C-alpha positions, -999 to +999 in steps of 0.1 A: -011-123+097+013-096+099+010-087+133+015-124+147+045-123+124+054-089+141+047-110+176+065-141+171+093-120+167+093-097+188+113-113+215+143-108+191+142-074+186+160-043+198+192-050+181+189-093+179+184-094+144+147-085+137+147-051+115+112-042+105+121-014+085+147-019+064+150-005+031+147-041+012+117-054-010+106-084-030+077-093-052+054-112-025+032-138-039+008-138-015-001-100-018+008-101-051+027-071-055+063-057-046+063-052-009+084-040+019+104-070+037+113-076+076+146-098+081+157-124+106+191-130+105+196-167+115+239-175+114+253-158+086+220-165+066+193-134+064+156-144+059+128-124+047+093-118+050+066-100+034+061-069+057+026-071+045+013-102+051+040-125+067+048-145+042+082-159+034+102-146+008+133-163-008+164-146-007+173-145-043+143-126-052+152-093-027+162-059-041+179-032-020+165-001-019+147+012-049+153+020-085+148+058-094+134+047-128+104+028-110+073+033-116+047+048-101+040+035-068-001+032-053-007+026-017-039+005-014-054+006+018-084-017+025-096-043+049-110-062+019-085-087+005-106-094-027-111-058-035-074-054-031-062-085-052-087-069-078-072-036-078-034-047-074-039-070-102-056-042-128-025-015-116+002-038-118-013-052-156-008-012-162+025-009-149+017+001-116+039-007-085+018-021-058+017-016-021-009-028+002-022-025+036-049-039+054-058-012+082-054+025+085-025+024+110-007+001+087-013+025+056-004+055+076+030+037+084+034+024+046+028+055+033+053+076+055+078+049+050+076+046+014+063+078+001+040+064-026+030+084-058-004+079-044-030+064-022-061+044-027-079+043+009-113+023+017-134+047+038-153+020+061-126+003+076-122-010+111-098+004+139-097+035+117-121+048+094-103+058+059-114+095+065-099+096+097-067+079+079-069+106+050-067+133+079-038+121+099-020+117+062-025+156+050-010+165+087+019+148+081+039+178+059+064+150+043+034+129+024+005+158+026+009+165-013+005+126-022-030+122-041-057+102-021-089+088-036-110+075-009-132+043-022-168+040-005-195+010-010-222+037+004-245+057-019-240+089+003-237+125-013-228+135+019-194+114+017-176+137-015-178+166+006-165+149+035-136+134+017-128+169+005-127+184+041-108+153+050-083+161+020-090+136-003-086+143-038-110+125-055-138+099-040-150+068-060-180+043-057-171+010-048-194-002-078-163+005-103-147-015-129-109-017-123-108+004-154-122+033-138-096+033-107-069+031-133-082+062-155-084+082-123-049+076-111-042+082-148-060+113-146-046+119-114-009+117-121-006+127-153+006+093-166-002+083-204-006+044-207+020+024-221+007-004-239+019-040-229+032-066-243+009-094-243 
């Protein structure tokens, strides 16, 4: 867990090598998507971990900064790991770059730091609901214009107007196939899907 990693390394922060917000990225095999990295300097050699889940990442996989022609980035915020994996796998296959967060505060931090092209946001999460996350994202002028798709397992007709009031671009029920999510994202971003070689 990222929290455990941060707690374990907190004693070497404040200029002693721990930098959780470096502009370093790599594919995390645990998250199965490109993620921001944390770094600890050990002697002359840096060591890297996925900032989202704490999984170690080999140094030769690390990239600094982002390419100007990088694919559209989708931030997925959901406490359900299975939903995250299914959704991110589908998006990655269609040429999107994905970032993941398993709670609202982490998602807000990633949104501010990474400026994704679109945010997928679960409504029912512990600590902070998706609606509250949406309101806080819309209150930040730097990311207020980022499209947000709310996801819910509830069949409550009031969620559509509540989502709109919170600032959501669209609300989708979780009884969806990944294809529905991909089509909604492509429609919102005005992106035509490019054929992928098998």
